[in-house]
C-alpha positions, 0 to 999 in steps of 0.5 A: 101263575100270579107275577109281582113287581118288587123292589127291594125294601119297597111298598110292593113288600105288602103284596109279597107278604100276603102271598106268603101268609097265603101260600100262593105260588108267584113269580117275583121280579126285583128291579132296582130302584127306581125302576122308570129310570133305571129299567126303562123297559119295565114302562111296557109293563106299568106305563107309570113306572111305579112299584108294585105291578101285580099280574094275575091273568087279567087283572092288573094292579099297582097299589099296594094296599089294594093288592093286600086287600084283594089276595085276602079277599080272593085267595085268603080268607083268613086275612080278610074281614067279610062286610058282615063281620064285626070290625068291617069298618076298621078293617077297611080303615087300617088298610087305608091308614098304613098307607095314607097316614102312615107311609106317606109322610115318610115317602117325603122324608126319604125323597127330601132328605136322600133322593133329591140332588143336594141343591133340592134337599129340603131339611124342614121338609123332612123334619116336618114330615117325620114329627108329622108321622110320629105323631100319627103313630099316637093313634096308633098306639091308643088302639094297640094297648089293648089289642094284638092286631088292628082290627077283627081281634086276628091278624089281616091284611089290615095289618100288612098295611100298617106292618109294612108302614112299620118297616119301612119306618125302621129302615130310616130310623124310627123305631126307637121313637115307637111307642110301647104298645106300637114297638110290641106290636111291630115285635109281634109282627116281625116274628111272624113266619109269613114275614120272615119268609117273605124277607128271605124271598125278597133276598133270595130273589134280588140276589138271583136277579142280580140287584142289590138285596139290601134296602139300606142303600135307599134309605138314609137313617134320620137322626132323631132325638129320644122320644119324650115319655 
């Protein structure tokens, strides 16, 4: 059986969502955050101490977007886009866009607004990377203005990659800044049974394993000005 090591609200939600969309059985191990500090024995499984870790037989993977791609290609063809299909390049691009372009700046906002001790917090970094993230949403707005999903005219693992970045943004209080097409897209994704099952599985496993099931303690919601129309 596939094993997924996960923290509530973390990037590991991407593979969890993919597992639920595909309908694969899995063992979900929920760890307190950050596991490399508060669950030191996890380093025996993943010396990096990062989340996620997916174990599938002899396969071990630690990059969330790559895991979503792996699960789609190996187990869930409906979520995958083959190399000979129209939209393949857009699919690969969006898989990485969700992590490198949309999630990365948010991690800096989170770190320097919430995780660092008071003397190391960096309000200018927080402000700059919040603006950086919101500016990149404009590219997403243009793409989604005329389509329901990112690529291939259907829901794919690329939507899981981008969708997690929007979930992360909602935790941080960015949702009021979503442009119209992005807001409509996020509403469509949130209505999916696969996403709702993943959220329910995350909560149930966290409670059963003695971990706080709410992401709220991890994220300081930003007091952002209203989006300009």
